[in-house]
Steps between C-alpha positions, in 0.01 A plus 500: 500500500538320832555123481444293814687191614178303456477608136864400450428160659196449280683564175807301610289196588302528176812522284669216690196278440418473870124489472414461870730781608373719216140443611580586863678818387213585264253481789718737710529747212126482429419564866722807502305651211826640362525347153656798323842418643467143376403622154799738493731216609368270227539772237853586613611135501329447164676804349839388634461146363364624165803725455737220603356272235450739209739795545692672359339420166175322431256449217125470488550147367689405818218639714237315298703177507550515877131577558406205280735269692346606830149451363597154374606408853158614619308311232278338763395854608475689168325803646758558774725724290368749247766507226451867414519605867813285543673649199394849606641455851830360371547782248403761758751362751764532228423869461276505196242777522161342447169674452246218541485343843351167601250479781638500854423132562663387172799724571548371855453137397750541215760644736462217753492218245788642295709571810465137603598388148798737488627377837466137391659578162798655680514196733531718810570318824364616835795732567463660157124547557572670831753728328250578221232589754740721693578690179130510415412637844756779456354582158142481629586754771595743224194438283221756496158386619298322225803415286537173313 
């Protein structure tokens, strides 16, 4: 999947908490009409960060606990993160074969929200975010269309 520089800039600004820059990048990406690359980049970065946090071994309890912690941080927006979609996405990124899939919107929202939480949990600085996104771009290039 092709990932553009604009998509990289959007996710970098979002993860770095640079709201104005993220909004400018979002407008550029929206105008291009190419959102699949952005989705692949988010999924790749999400998968990398999920594996960093939970691999090589993990338990369902750890996944549930982390999801609960993220939801607690979002208590002023309780509908932002569907807990089942969040747990599903985390377990899937860790390689568990799952048969029931959340809706596309819940899945995408879970990936974005959890990626942000994982980056903050890891206390990544700007250089580390850039490195993460470089790795994610490489992985996204290797992903089949409609993965994640």
